[in-house]
Structure formats: structure tokens, C-alpha cells
C-alpha positions as CSV (number, residue, x, y, z in Angstrom):
1,M,-22.4,-66.0,-29.3
2,S,-26.0,-67.1,-28.9
3,R,-28.8,-65.1,-30.5
4,A,-30.1,-64.1,-27.1
5,A,-26.7,-62.7,-26.1
6,T,-26.2,-61.0,-29.4
7,N,-29.5,-59.1,-29.0
8,L,-29.0,-58.3,-25.3
9,Q,-29.7,-54.8,-24.1
10,I,-29.2,-53.3,-20.6
11,D,-32.1,-52.0,-18.5
12,S,-31.9,-48.3,-19.3
13,A,-34.4,-47.3,-16.6
14,R,-32.6,-49.3,-13.9
15,L,-29.2,-47.8,-14.8
16,W,-30.6,-44.3,-14.8
17,G,-32.3,-44.9,-11.5
18,S,-29.0,-46.2,-9.9
19,I,-27.1,-43.1,-11.2
20,H,-29.6,-40.7,-9.6
21,E,-30.0,-42.7,-6.4
22,T,-26.3,-42.7,-5.7
23,A,-26.1,-39.0,-6.6
24,Q,-27.9,-38.4,-3.3
25,F,-24.7,-39.3,-1.5
26,G,-22.9,-36.0,-1.3
27,A,-25.5,-34.1,-3.3
28,T,-24.9,-30.3,-3.6
29,A,-27.5,-27.5,-3.7
30,K,-26.5,-26.8,-7.3
31,G,-27.3,-30.3,-8.5
32,G,-23.7,-31.7,-8.4
33,V,-22.0,-34.1,-6.0
34,R,-19.2,-33.5,-3.4
35,R,-18.0,-37.0,-2.5
36,L,-14.3,-36.8,-1.5
37,T,-12.3,-39.9,-1.2
38,L,-12.8,-41.8,2.1
39,S,-15.2,-39.2,3.4
40,S,-18.5,-40.1,5.1
41,E,-20.3,-39.6,1.8
42,D,-17.8,-42.0,0.1
43,K,-18.6,-44.5,2.8
44,Q,-22.3,-44.1,2.0
45,V,-21.9,-44.8,-1.7
46,R,-19.4,-47.7,-1.0
47,D,-21.9,-49.3,1.4
48,W,-24.6,-49.0,-1.3
49,F,-22.3,-50.4,-4.0
50,R,-21.2,-53.3,-1.8
51,Q,-24.8,-54.3,-1.1
52,A,-25.8,-53.9,-4.7
53,C,-22.9,-56.2,-5.8
54,E,-23.8,-58.8,-3.2
55,D,-27.5,-58.6,-4.2
56,A,-26.3,-59.3,-7.8
57,G,-24.6,-62.5,-6.6
58,L,-21.0,-61.2,-6.7
59,E,-18.3,-62.3,-4.3
60,V,-17.1,-58.9,-2.9
61,H,-13.7,-58.2,-1.3
62,T,-11.9,-55.0,-0.4
63,D,-8.1,-54.5,-0.6
64,A,-5.8,-52.7,1.8
65,L,-6.3,-49.4,0.0
66,G,-10.1,-49.7,0.0
67,S,-10.7,-50.7,-3.6
68,Q,-13.7,-52.9,-4.0
69,F,-13.8,-56.0,-6.2
70,G,-17.0,-57.9,-7.0
71,L,-16.4,-61.3,-8.8
72,R,-19.0,-63.0,-11.0
73,K,-18.0,-66.6,-11.7
74,G,-17.5,-67.9,-15.2
75,R,-17.7,-71.4,-16.5
76,D,-14.0,-71.7,-16.6
77,M,-12.5,-70.3,-13.4
78,S,-9.0,-71.0,-14.5
79,K,-9.3,-68.0,-16.9
80,P,-8.4,-64.6,-15.5
81,P,-11.4,-62.3,-15.0
82,V,-12.4,-59.5,-17.3
83,G,-12.2,-56.4,-15.2
84,I,-14.8,-53.6,-15.6
85,G,-15.5,-50.5,-13.5
86,S,-14.2,-47.1,-12.6
87,H,-14.5,-45.0,-9.4
88,L,-17.1,-43.5,-7.0
89,D,-15.2,-40.5,-5.6
90,T,-15.7,-37.0,-7.0
91,Q,-14.1,-33.6,-7.1
92,P,-15.1,-31.0,-4.5
93,T,-17.6,-29.6,-7.0
94,G,-18.2,-32.7,-9.0
95,G,-21.0,-34.0,-11.1
96,K,-23.3,-37.1,-11.2
97,Y,-21.5,-39.0,-14.0
98,D,-17.7,-38.8,-13.7
99,G,-16.5,-42.2,-12.6
100,I,-19.7,-43.5,-11.2
101,L,-21.2,-44.1,-14.7
102,G,-18.4,-46.6,-15.3
103,T,-18.9,-48.3,-12.0
104,L,-22.7,-48.5,-12.2
105,G,-22.5,-49.4,-15.8
106,A,-20.4,-52.3,-14.9
107,L,-22.9,-53.3,-12.2
108,E,-25.7,-53.0,-14.8
109,V,-23.8,-55.3,-17.1
110,I,-23.8,-58.0,-14.3
111,R,-27.5,-57.4,-13.6
112,T,-28.4,-57.8,-17.2
113,L,-26.4,-61.0,-17.7
114,N,-28.1,-62.3,-14.5
115,D,-31.6,-61.5,-15.8
116,A,-30.9,-63.1,-19.1
117,G,-29.3,-66.2,-17.6
118,V,-26.1,-65.7,-19.6
119,E,-23.0,-67.5,-18.3
120,T,-19.6,-66.3,-19.6
121,E,-16.6,-68.6,-20.1
122,A,-14.3,-66.3,-18.2
123,P,-15.3,-64.6,-14.9
124,I,-16.1,-60.9,-14.7
125,C,-14.9,-58.6,-12.0
126,V,-16.5,-55.2,-11.2
127,V,-14.1,-52.8,-9.6
128,N,-14.4,-49.5,-7.7
129,W,-10.9,-48.0,-7.5
130,T,-10.0,-45.8,-4.5
131,N,-9.1,-42.1,-5.0
132,E,-9.1,-41.7,-8.8
133,E,-9.7,-38.0,-8.5
134,G,-6.7,-37.0,-6.4
135,S,-8.6,-34.0,-5.0
136,R,-8.1,-35.0,-1.4
137,F,-5.0,-37.2,-1.6
138,A,-2.2,-37.1,-4.2
139,P,-1.5,-38.7,-6.6
140,A,-4.6,-39.2,-8.5
141,M,-5.5,-42.8,-9.4
142,M,-3.4,-43.9,-6.5
143,A,-5.1,-47.3,-5.9
144,S,-4.7,-48.5,-9.4
145,A,-1.2,-47.1,-9.5
146,A,-0.3,-49.2,-6.4
147,Y,-2.1,-52.2,-8.1
148,V,0.3,-52.1,-11.0
149,G,3.4,-51.5,-8.8
150,D,4.0,-47.8,-9.3
151,F,3.8,-47.3,-5.5
152,T,3.9,-49.5,-2.5
153,T,0.9,-49.9,-0.3
154,D,2.7,-48.4,2.7
155,D,3.7,-45.3,0.6
156,I,0.0,-44.7,-0.4
157,L,-1.3,-45.3,3.2
158,S,1.1,-42.6,4.5
159,R,-0.1,-39.9,2.0
160,K,-1.7,-37.0,3.8
161,D,-4.5,-34.6,2.9
162,A,-4.4,-30.8,3.6
163,E,-5.5,-31.4,7.2
164,G,-2.7,-34.0,7.9
165,T,-5.0,-37.1,7.8
166,T,-3.3,-40.0,6.2
167,V,-4.9,-42.4,3.7
168,G,-4.6,-45.1,6.3
169,Q,-6.4,-43.1,9.0
170,A,-9.1,-42.1,6.5
171,L,-9.7,-45.7,5.5
172,D,-9.9,-46.8,9.2
173,S,-12.4,-43.9,9.9
174,I,-14.9,-45.3,7.4
175,G,-14.1,-48.9,7.9
176,Y,-12.7,-49.6,4.4
177,R,-9.1,-50.7,5.0
178,G,-9.7,-54.2,3.5
179,D,-8.1,-57.4,4.6
180,K,-6.9,-58.4,1.1
181,P,-3.4,-57.3,-0.1
182,V,-3.2,-54.9,-3.0
183,G,-3.1,-57.0,-6.2
184,F,-4.8,-60.0,-4.7
185,Q,-7.5,-60.0,-7.4
186,K,-5.8,-60.8,-10.7
187,L,-7.4,-59.5,-13.9
188,G,-6.9,-60.6,-17.5
189,C,-7.8,-57.2,-18.9
190,F,-9.8,-54.1,-18.0
191,V,-12.4,-52.1,-19.8
192,E,-13.7,-48.7,-18.4
193,L,-16.7,-46.8,-19.4
194,H,-16.6,-43.0,-18.8
195,I,-18.0,-39.7,-19.9
196,E,-15.7,-38.0,-22.3
197,Q,-15.0,-34.9,-20.1
198,G,-14.4,-33.0,-23.3
199,P,-16.5,-31.5,-26.2
200,I,-15.5,-33.6,-29.2
201,L,-18.2,-36.4,-29.3
202,E,-21.1,-33.9,-28.7
203,A,-19.7,-31.5,-31.3
204,E,-19.4,-34.2,-33.9
205,G,-22.7,-35.9,-33.0
206,K,-21.0,-39.2,-32.2
207,T,-22.5,-41.5,-29.5
208,I,-19.4,-43.6,-28.7
209,G,-15.8,-42.6,-28.3
210,V,-13.4,-45.6,-28.9
211,V,-10.5,-44.5,-26.8
212,D,-7.2,-45.5,-28.4
213,S,-4.8,-43.5,-26.3
214,G,-4.5,-41.3,-23.2
215,Q,-2.4,-38.3,-22.5
216,G,0.8,-38.5,-20.4
217,V,0.9,-36.3,-17.3
218,L,3.5,-34.2,-15.7
219,W,2.7,-32.8,-12.2
220,Y,5.0,-30.3,-10.5
221,D,5.1,-28.7,-7.1
222,G,6.7,-25.2,-7.3
223,K,7.8,-22.6,-4.8
224,I,8.8,-19.0,-5.4
225,S,11.0,-17.2,-2.9
226,G,11.2,-13.5,-3.4
227,F,11.3,-10.8,-0.7
228,E,8.4,-9.3,1.3
229,S,8.5,-5.5,1.5
230,H,6.3,-2.5,1.9
231,A,3.9,-2.0,-1.0
232,G,4.1,1.8,-0.8
233,S,7.8,2.5,-0.2
234,T,9.5,-0.1,-2.4
235,P,10.3,1.2,-5.9
236,M,9.2,-1.0,-8.8
237,P,12.7,-1.8,-10.1
238,L,13.8,-2.9,-6.7
239,R,11.0,-5.4,-6.0
240,R,11.5,-9.2,-5.8
241,D,7.8,-9.9,-6.2
242,A,6.8,-13.6,-6.0
243,L,3.3,-13.0,-7.4
244,A,4.6,-11.0,-10.4
245,T,7.0,-13.9,-11.0
246,L,4.2,-16.4,-10.9
247,S,2.2,-14.3,-13.4
248,E,5.1,-14.5,-15.9
249,I,5.4,-18.3,-15.3
250,V,1.7,-18.7,-16.0
251,L,2.0,-16.8,-19.3
252,A,5.1,-18.7,-20.2
253,M,3.4,-22.0,-19.7
254,E,0.5,-20.9,-21.8
255,S,2.8,-19.8,-24.6
256,I,4.9,-23.0,-24.5
257,A,1.8,-25.3,-24.6
258,K,0.3,-23.3,-27.5
259,K,3.7,-23.5,-29.4
260,L,3.8,-27.3,-28.9
261,G,0.1,-27.7,-29.6
262,P,-2.4,-28.9,-30.5
263,N,-1.3,-32.0,-28.6
264,A,-0.1,-30.2,-25.5
265,V,-1.8,-28.5,-22.5
266,G,-0.5,-26.8,-19.4
267,T,-2.3,-25.5,-16.3
268,I,-1.3,-23.8,-13.0
269,G,-4.3,-24.8,-10.9
270,E,-3.2,-23.9,-7.4
271,A,-1.3,-20.9,-6.0
272,V,-1.0,-19.9,-2.3
273,I,0.6,-16.7,-1.1
274,A,2.3,-17.1,2.3
275,N,1.2,-14.6,4.8
276,P,-0.8,-12.4,2.3
277,S,-1.4,-8.8,3.1
278,R,-2.9,-6.0,1.0
279,N,0.1,-3.7,1.5
280,V,2.9,-6.2,1.4
281,I,4.7,-7.3,-1.8
282,P,4.3,-11.2,-1.8
283,G,7.5,-12.8,-0.8
284,E,6.7,-16.5,-1.1
285,I,4.2,-18.5,-3.2
286,A,3.6,-22.2,-3.5
287,F,2.0,-23.4,-6.7
288,T,1.3,-26.5,-8.8
289,M,1.6,-27.2,-12.5
290,D,-0.1,-29.9,-14.6
291,C,1.2,-30.5,-18.2
292,R,-0.2,-33.2,-20.6
293,S,0.4,-34.7,-24.0
294,A,-0.3,-38.0,-25.7
295,D,3.2,-37.7,-27.3
296,G,6.2,-38.6,-25.2
297,A,8.5,-36.3,-27.2
298,I,6.2,-33.4,-26.6
299,M,6.2,-34.1,-22.9
300,D,10.0,-33.9,-22.9
301,A,9.8,-30.6,-24.7
302,L,7.2,-29.2,-22.3
303,D,9.5,-30.1,-19.4
304,R,12.6,-28.7,-21.0
305,D,11.1,-25.4,-22.3
306,L,9.3,-24.8,-19.0
307,R,12.4,-25.2,-16.9
308,A,14.4,-22.9,-19.2
309,A,11.6,-20.2,-19.2
310,I,11.3,-20.4,-15.4
311,A,15.1,-20.1,-14.9
312,E,15.2,-17.0,-17.1
313,I,12.3,-15.4,-15.3
314,A,13.8,-16.2,-11.9
315,A,17.2,-14.8,-12.8
316,R,15.8,-11.6,-14.3
317,R,13.5,-11.0,-11.3
318,K,16.1,-11.9,-8.7
319,V,14.0,-14.6,-7.0
320,E,14.4,-18.3,-6.4
321,V,12.1,-20.7,-8.0
322,K,12.2,-24.4,-7.1
323,I,10.3,-26.9,-9.3
324,D,9.9,-30.5,-8.3
325,L,8.5,-33.1,-10.7
326,V,6.2,-35.1,-8.3
327,W,4.5,-37.4,-10.9
328,R,5.2,-38.4,-14.5
329,K,2.7,-40.7,-16.2
330,P,3.8,-41.7,-19.7
331,P,1.2,-41.5,-22.6
332,T,-1.1,-44.5,-22.8
333,H,-1.6,-46.5,-26.0
334,F,-4.5,-49.0,-25.4
335,D,-4.5,-52.6,-26.5
336,P,-5.4,-52.9,-30.3
337,K,-7.5,-56.0,-29.8
338,L,-9.6,-54.5,-27.1
339,I,-9.9,-51.2,-29.1
340,S,-11.3,-53.3,-32.0
341,A,-13.7,-55.1,-29.6
342,V,-15.1,-51.8,-28.5
343,E,-15.3,-50.6,-32.1
344,N,-17.0,-53.7,-33.2
345,A,-19.5,-53.6,-30.4
346,A,-20.5,-50.0,-31.3
347,K,-20.9,-51.0,-35.0
348,T,-22.9,-54.1,-34.2
349,L,-25.3,-52.1,-32.0
350,G,-25.7,-49.4,-34.6
351,Y,-24.1,-46.5,-32.7
352,S,-22.0,-43.8,-34.4
353,S,-18.4,-43.8,-33.1
354,R,-15.0,-42.3,-33.6
355,R,-11.5,-43.0,-32.3
356,I,-10.5,-40.6,-29.6
357,T,-7.7,-39.6,-27.2
358,S,-8.5,-39.2,-23.5
359,G,-7.4,-35.8,-22.2
360,A,-8.0,-36.9,-18.7
361,G,-6.2,-39.6,-16.7
362,H,-8.1,-42.8,-15.8
363,D,-7.5,-46.0,-13.9
364,A,-7.5,-47.9,-17.2
365,C,-4.4,-45.9,-18.2
366,N,-2.6,-47.3,-15.2
367,L,-3.8,-50.8,-15.7
368,N,-2.7,-50.7,-19.4
369,T,0.9,-50.9,-18.2
370,I,0.5,-54.5,-17.0
371,M,-2.6,-55.9,-18.9
372,P,-4.6,-55.2,-22.0
373,A,-7.0,-52.3,-21.4
374,A,-9.5,-50.1,-23.3
375,M,-12.0,-47.4,-22.7
376,V,-15.5,-46.5,-23.9
377,F,-16.5,-42.8,-23.9
378,V,-19.9,-41.2,-24.1
379,P,-20.7,-37.5,-24.6
380,C,-21.2,-35.0,-21.8
381,K,-23.0,-31.7,-22.3
382,D,-20.8,-28.9,-23.5
383,G,-17.8,-31.1,-22.6
384,I,-18.1,-29.9,-19.0
385,S,-16.8,-32.1,-16.2
386,H,-15.3,-31.6,-12.7
387,N,-18.2,-29.2,-12.3
388,E,-21.7,-29.3,-10.8
389,L,-23.1,-28.5,-14.2
390,E,-21.7,-31.9,-15.6
391,D,-24.5,-33.6,-17.5
392,A,-25.1,-36.6,-19.8
393,T,-28.2,-38.1,-21.4
394,Q,-29.9,-41.3,-20.5
395,P,-29.7,-42.6,-24.1
396,D,-26.0,-41.9,-24.3
397,C,-25.3,-43.6,-20.9
398,T,-27.4,-46.5,-22.0
399,A,-25.5,-46.8,-25.3
400,G,-22.1,-46.7,-23.6
401,T,-23.2,-49.4,-21.1
402,N,-24.5,-51.6,-24.0
403,V,-21.1,-51.2,-25.8
404,L,-19.4,-52.1,-22.5
405,M,-21.5,-55.2,-22.1
406,H,-21.0,-56.5,-25.7
407,T,-17.3,-55.7,-25.5
408,V,-17.2,-57.9,-22.3
409,L,-19.1,-60.7,-23.9
410,A,-16.7,-60.7,-26.9
411,I,-13.7,-60.9,-24.5
412,A,-15.1,-63.2,-21.9
413,G,-17.0,-65.5,-24.3
414,V,-20.5,-66.9,-23.8
415,A,-20.7,-70.4,-22.4
416,S,-22.5,-72.8,-24.6
């Protein structure tokens, strides 16, 4: 690598300005961002991103699920591109950094290489993946999952939000159903920059997280069918209370996850009582469960122990509980060579780092199933994410983007 490329640093002020400029699209009163997938706010940021990519000289295309690809040519176009990027959508009460740091960081890498006149051997492709969050449409990370073949394009296009709008209809409503088939843009590997979404880096005073693995995920849809009856005249022993049943399931999940810990977590994040009334014992509840571990054997144990506990609770309380596993994502173990490239970049640049497991799912985890992939983490304040209080510092975002750039240069090679 040339001396100029070795000493290359991104434009910190430009990156920071882009982050805060795009945070206006869906800005909330509390300082966060509400930019749901394929909403009008998502269209605004997509339009901004497309124009910024074109201004940086990238050849921009959109696939049938709305994912955006910006290609920077390399000296040797027979080589597959190095993919970098993340996502632009947010949670309903999201922050300024989740996802978009990785996408804008990738854009800043391109801008910096352009400014310095650096040509890489292999091309580089900046990507915005559709619906990473999964807050409007399920499953999360659906576009990258379709890219790797976990779902068909038609399956994803038919998925509906809570109002009954399909992904296809939502894409059409904002003009982002692209003309390229899913998978049209081949990638040789993928590197994703992201805030940690956890407290470890900040607590240990580390600047860079070198992500070596990602947790596997189990998503369940559950339904409890008890019996609605009068709250005043039904004796306690004769009740078939769906909510009391759910309460036991919640505590059972907590107990099981703790028993299998520290590498296991479990959450019941949604619960809806059918036809709720103050003086009626709940008879039907729909709920969701999210279980995670970086160990496949622990995932199996979570599933087994939860099903056994739920069966016992249902029998004792004389209710019916149905549990459907709607998504199983195996644990991710990232590519050793790319992990080393990230680690070497952090060391060369003088940033403190540590190996780390991603507690959250990311598009890079999906892509790792068909190509080498890796991730770069930077700290976020108090480990808070998926919240309007989400925060990260300019120096940390700059450091992560510098590590991303030098990882890319190591992989793509600098043309002599």
C-alpha cells in the first residue's frame, strides 16, 4: 500500500455533518429518529443517499426489494466488489446512529478515496439494505436474507405490516421497487460498521469492537386460549386466565435464560389481550418471544426447556398455548481473515480494541452464510440503542469509519 493510502484519514466533520443532516428525515421531538421501512421518511433519506452516491461517482442501482447498491469501479473489474454498508431504516423510537452510521461511513470511505485519488484493485460497493429493523415488516433483515436465498423475492413482497400493507405495495408507494433482480449485484465479501448497541466497549474504554461472532436468534409467535369470564363472580381456583398464564411464561423464560447464561437471553416483547375489559378475565392473548445465543447447543436448550415449561404451565392452568417458531437464525462466526483485517487496521491506526460478540442481528450475519463477512463496532453511550436517547461521539464514529476504510483497502488492494 502506498504511503498516502497508509496515512489516509476520513473527513470527520463531513461524516458528522452527514449523520446529522440525515437525522432530520423522521426527526422526533426527543432528539431521536422515527424512519420506518418504506415510509415517506425512508423515501426522503433514500433519495438523499442515492444523490450522494451519484455525486460521489458511484453507479447506483436498486433491486426488487428496494436495496440500494452504489458501485465504485476498481482497476480490475473482473474481481468481485468489496461490499460495505448497512441500513437506513429505524425503530419507531430509534436514534441517529443505528444502521445509518454504517451506511454513511461507507459513503465517507468512497468520498475520502475520491479526494485522495486512490484507485483500488477490486471495485467497492456501498449498500443500503431494506428493512433491517423488522419493526414494520417481519422478518428483520429481510432484504439481505432474500439476497442469500433464505426467502424468495415473492415471499418477502407479500409480507404485510399491521395495517395490511404488503412490502410490494409499500415499495411502489415510495417508488423504490427497483428493476434489478435480488442478487444481481455480486459481492466478494462484506464489512459492516455499526454502533455496538451494548455497554461493553464503553465500560472497558475500548474504541473498536472487532466482531468475531453474532448471536443466533429464535423468534416465536404465541397464542394463549383460556376462557373469558366475570372478574367478580369467578372463583380464583376455577379461572382459566390467559394473562396469568402469560405472566408465568414470562418468568419461566427469564429463569431459563438465566440458567443457560451468560450466553443466553430471552424476551417477550409484545402481548395483546383480545377484547380487553376491566372486569373480564382475559381469555385470549397473542404474544411474541425472542431468544438469542451465540451457541447453537444453548439455542437448542432454550427451545427445549421453554416448550417443556410452557406445556406444564398450560396443563396446570387448563389453557391452550400454541407456540410457532417463525424464524431461526443460527449463530454467526465471521470470517477469520476479515476479522484479522479489522484487528490489524485498528492496531495500525492506534485504536484500542477487543474481540466482541454481537448481541443484535445484522445484515452482515446473513451475508456471512454465502461470503466472507466481518463487522466493526464503536461504543454507544450507556449501551443504549433502539431508543431516542441513543448516542455516540464524533471521535468514535470517525475511528470506526477509519478502521472500515483501512480494512477495505487491505481487502480490495490499492492499484499501483
